[in-house]
N, C-alpha and C positions, 0 to 999 in steps of 0.2 A: 220129500223131493219130487221134484218135478219131471216127469217123465216125456223125453221128447225123441225126435230122431237122431241127436247126436249121437247116441250109444252105437248105432247102426250104419253111422255114414262112412266108417273107416273099414267095414268089410270088404276083405280082399285088398287092402292096402299094407304097406311093408313100413317100419320104422327101424330106427337104430337106436338103443336103449344101453344105460349102463345101471345092473342091477346094486342095489344098496343090500349089504349082507350083515349078520350079526344083529346084536342089540338094539341098535340105531334102526335096521329094517323093521324090528319086531314093534319096536315103539311107534313107526311111520304107520306100519298096517293098523295097528290096533287102532291108532288114532283116526285113520280113515273109514274103520268100521263102525267104531262109534259114532262119525258124524253122519256117515252115508250106510248105514247098514244093509246089506244085500248086495255091496260093491265086492269087487274081485280084486283086492289090493294085491300088488307086487312091486315095493319100492323101487323106484329106479330116476333117475333122469335121463331126459331124452335127449340125444344128440341130433339126430334127424326126425321131425316130426312126420306124422304118417302123411304118405306119399302113394299113388300109383305107381305102378313099374311098367316101363314099357319093352323090357327085357326077360328075359328067363330069370327066375331067382339067384340059380348058381351063376349065371355072368355077374349077377350084382355082389355076390358073396367075393368070387374073385377078384371083381374091381375094388372091393372096399377092401380085402385082404393085401391087396399092392397099395392101393393108397396110405393106409394105415402103417405099411411095413416100409414105404418109401425110404432108402438110405438117405437120399438127399435133403430130405425133410422128416425126421423120426417121429415118430408119436409116441414119446416115452408115458408111462403112468406119471399121474398127478393128484392131487390131494384137494378134496372138496371141503370146503366149510360152511356150514349151514348158520344163516343169519334169521330175520324175522319173519313171523306169520304174515302175508301179504292178500290183497283181492286183485286179482285182475279187473277193474272196472267194464272191461267190453264183454266180456263173457262170464264174470260173476265165478271165476274158478278161486278158491282158496291154496294157497300155495307156501312153500318154504323157499325163501329168496335164498340164493347163494352168494357167499361173500367171496372168498376166496375159492379160486379155481375157476371163476366165471370166463374170465378172458381166454383159459385155456379151452373151454367147452365151446366158446364161440370162434377160436380158431381152428377146431375140429368140425366144426359146423359148415364154416367155409370152406374148407379145404376138401370135405367129402359131399357138398351140395352142388355136385357138377356133373357133366356129362350127363349119363341115361339116368342116373338120380338126382338131377337139378330139379327141383320144383318149386313154385311161387308159392310160400306159404300164407295162410291167413293172416297172420300176423308177424309183426319182424321176431326173430329168434329172442327170447329170454332165458336163460339156464335157469330151472326151478324144479323143484320137487312136488308135484300136486297132492294136496291134501283131500279136496272136496270139489267136484264139478256137477254138471248138469245139474243146476239149483238157481232158484231165484237171488235177486240183491239183498232182498232181505234174510234170506235164510245165508246167504255168504256171511252177513256182517254177524249174525248170530254164531254161525260154525267157526270164523275167524276168532272171535272171543275165546271162544272154547277152547280152539288150538293154542292159543296164545298162552292161556292158563296152563295146558297141560305142559306145553314146550318149556313155560317157565319153571315148572316143578321138576321137569326131568334131569337127573343126575348121570346120565351115560354120556356116550360120546356123540359129539356133534359135527365131527368130519368123517370122511371115509375115503379111500383110495379107489381111483378109478384105473384099473390095470386093463381091463379088457369093456368091449362092447358087443351087444348081442344084435344080429339082425333078425326081425319078428315081424310075422305076418299075422294079421287080424283075421281070424277066423270065425267068430261068432261076436254078437255084443259083448263086450267088455271080457273078451278072450283072447289074447294072442297066442301065437305058438312061435316057440324058439325054433330060428332054421340054423344060426350058425353063432357059435361064439368066436371071437375075434380077439386074441392078445394084444394089447397094444405094442407095436415095434417088431412084430413076429406074425409070419404069414403062417393061416389057418386055414383048416379043412371045414366043410360043412356038417353038422352034427345030424341035419336031416333033410331031406332032399324032397 
């Protein structure tokens, strides 16, 4: 695995994710560890990619909570179905594509990537689950092949529900701290400050 400054570039930045739980999360975390030993997996789908914050975290959490629970356009829980293992050619990231639920994720991204949380991301938003990153193109091809074999043999669930999102802060390379859990459609308070 190639060592780069990529892992440190997000220190002090914030993101919004939805964690995957249960057997599917265990499978994805084990696969990520198999492909990139020493990584710190916590299976999730990213709603807002890492970004700097120009307000205090508590204000951002209140803003997100209001947006997510806005009665004029409520954000109800929805189902995600995982598809094929793919590679982003620009970054060599190996990922699981999302088939069902990608439109809902894009809508959530568009509605939350605004105001003080607006950020021009490096790449267009593409809902996915990262399996391996910070690797060369050659490594990505080999790892994607292994991931496809494991995914084809997997007999467990291939879908999960997004019923909440978590606002997180990067505190060290590959270490993200949960700041707030925000149930979809309901206002929530911060879990840490």
